[in-house]
N, C-alpha and C positions, 0 to 999 in steps of 0.2 A: 468876412471885410477883406476889400480889395486894398492891394498893397501899392498903386499906381496913382499918381496925381489926374485930378479929374479934369485940371488945366494945366496950360505949359506955364510954368512958374518960376523960371529960371531966374536966382542971384548973380549974375553973370560976375561981378567981383570976388566973389567968395567962390566958386564954381573955376574961375580960370586961375587963382589962386592954387584952391588944392589942385587942381588938373597939372600946372607946372611943378607941384611938389610931388605927384606919382612916380614912382622907378619906373625904371626903363625894364621892358617885356623880358629881357633876357635875366634881370635881377628878381623880379618875380617868379618866374622858373626856376631860379635855386632856390629862394626862399620856401615854395611848393615843395620843392623836392626835399630839401631838409623837414618840412612838416612830414612829409609822407614816411619820413624813414621811424619816425616817432609812432607811425600810425599801427603798428604790427605790436601786439602785446609781448611778447616777447623779446623784441628788439627792445619796447620802453622799458623794460626790467632787467635788460641789462645796462642800459641807459643810465636808468637809477642806481644799479649797483656799484656803476663806475663813479656817477655823483657821489656815492656814499663814501667808497673808500678812497676816493681821491686818484689813485693809482693803481692798476691791479693789474697781471695776468688772466690770460683766459683761463686757466685752471681757477683762479679764484673767485673769478666773476660766476664762473661754473656752478661753482659750490655753492655762493650766495645766491643764485637765484633756481638751482635746483634743477638746473639741465646739462646735458650730455656737452661736454667739450666741443663736439665737433658742431653740434646747431649752435653754441655761443658764440663759436669763430665766425662762421657764418655769418651771423647777426653784426658782430662788432667790426666784420670789414665792411657791412653795408653803412653802418653808423660813419666810418671811417671816408668810407666816400661819398656818402651825403655830407662831407665836411663837419659831423658833430663830434668825432674823434678822431685822435692821432694816436699812432705807436712810434715806438722806439723800440732798436734792438741793445737788450743788455746779455751778451754773451749768446747763451742759447735759449734765454725765454724773449719773449716780445712784451712788454708792459704798455698798459693803454690806459688814456687821460680822455678826456670829454676836453674840446676846447672850448672857448668862450661862447662861439656860437651855439656850442651843443648843449651850455649849462643854460645860457638863456633861454633856450627854447625849451628845455626841460622843466625851466623852473615857470615858463611861460602855462607850459603843458599842465604843469602839478597844480599849478598857483590855486589857492582854495580847495584843496583836496584835504578830507579827512582820514587820517592815517590812526589808528588801533594803540 
């Protein structure tokens, strides 16, 4: 099956309205970057752990996902760089949480997922 129309059949009013609502290229790049951040299985596991724990240090997240702390630290920094997580220093500890964007994107990625 070919996915293209056999004739040009533009619905100009509908197409124009949709085109005007399209985000700018810079905003699309921001969204794509955030989506790519959850494309790594370890990073996705880290985001899920942060979502479940609400607020956690790298030590806790590493234990939750069963990965090395240095690896988790790398991935949580990537989530933060993508705007999906934020950090807050408390004395000698750094606590991480998902941002609203991080929670929303994580919810979209995992929507309909079946868990045991």
